[in-house]
C-alpha positions in Angstrom: 11.7 -20.0 14.9 7.9 -20.7 16.2 9.3 -23.7 18.3 11.8 -21.8 19.9 9.3 -19.1 20.6 6.9 -21.9 22.4 10.1 -22.3 25.1 10.6 -18.6 25.6 8.6 -18.6 28.7 10.4 -21.3 30.4 13.9 -19.8 29.1 13.1 -16.2 30.8 12.1 -18.3 33.9 15.3 -20.1 33.7 17.2 -16.7 33.1 15.4 -15.4 36.4 15.9 -18.4 38.6 19.8 -18.4 37.7 20.0 -14.7 38.4 18.2 -14.8 41.7 19.8 -18.2 42.7 23.4 -19.0 43.3 23.8 -21.8 41.3 23.5 -22.5 37.4 20.5 -23.8 35.8 20.3 -25.8 32.5 17.0 -26.5 30.1 17.6 -29.6 28.2 16.3 -31.0 24.8 14.4 -28.0 23.4 13.4 -29.0 20.2 13.5 -26.3 17.5 12.5 -26.2 13.7 13.7 -28.7 11.3 14.1 -31.1 14.4 17.0 -29.6 15.8 17.7 -30.2 19.5 19.6 -27.7 21.9 20.4 -27.3 25.5 20.4 -23.9 27.4 22.4 -23.6 30.1 22.9 -20.2 32.3 25.7 -19.5 34.5 25.8 -16.4 37.2 29.1 -14.4 36.8 30.4 -12.1 39.6 33.4 -9.8 39.7 34.9 -12.0 42.6 33.8 -14.8 44.6 30.9 -14.1 47.1 30.0 -10.8 45.3 26.9 -9.5 43.6 26.0 -11.0 40.3 27.0 -8.8 37.4 26.1 -10.8 34.4 24.7 -14.0 33.3 26.8 -16.4 30.8 24.5 -18.5 28.4 25.8 -21.5 26.6 23.6 -23.1 24.0 24.7 -26.2 22.7 23.3 -28.1 19.6 22.5 -32.0 20.3 21.3 -32.4 17.0 24.4 -34.1 15.3 24.9 -36.3 18.3 21.6 -37.6 18.7 21.9 -38.3 14.9 25.1 -40.1 15.5 23.9 -42.4 18.5 20.8 -43.3 16.3 23.0 -44.2 13.5 25.3 -46.3 15.9 22.6 -48.2 17.3 21.1 -49.0 14.0 24.8 -50.3 13.1 24.7 -52.4 16.2 21.4 -53.9 15.3 22.6 -54.7 11.7 26.0 -56.3 13.0 23.6 -58.6 15.2 21.7 -59.6 12.7 25.1 -60.3 10.2 26.0 -62.2 13.1 23.3 -64.5 13.5 23.1 -64.7 9.6 27.0 -66.0 9.7 26.5 -68.4 12.7 23.6 -70.2 10.7 25.7 -70.3 7.7 28.6 -71.9 9.5 26.3 -74.3 11.3 23.5 -75.6 8.9 23.0 -78.8 11.0 21.6 -76.4 13.8 18.5 -76.0 11.8 17.7 -79.6 11.1 18.5 -80.9 14.8 15.4 -78.8 16.1 
């Protein structure tokens, strides 16, 4: 909760900006407790196009699982690369003695 409060001012400014402007805004990579990362997107809502805004839609997306999967994929690719190199050396042992 404490880390979320650190970002509270920027979140409030984001809400104010969205309500005063005509477009949506997005805060990315807000780090919360336990390493969780979220994105917050605010979108103005009006009852018909070109009319005054009556509300804000707030979308919060947890990016933690996506980041963990991405890190795992990178690690797997590194291990696969090492395995290919080892297999190549096993299949071509003379290449070592030639150098």
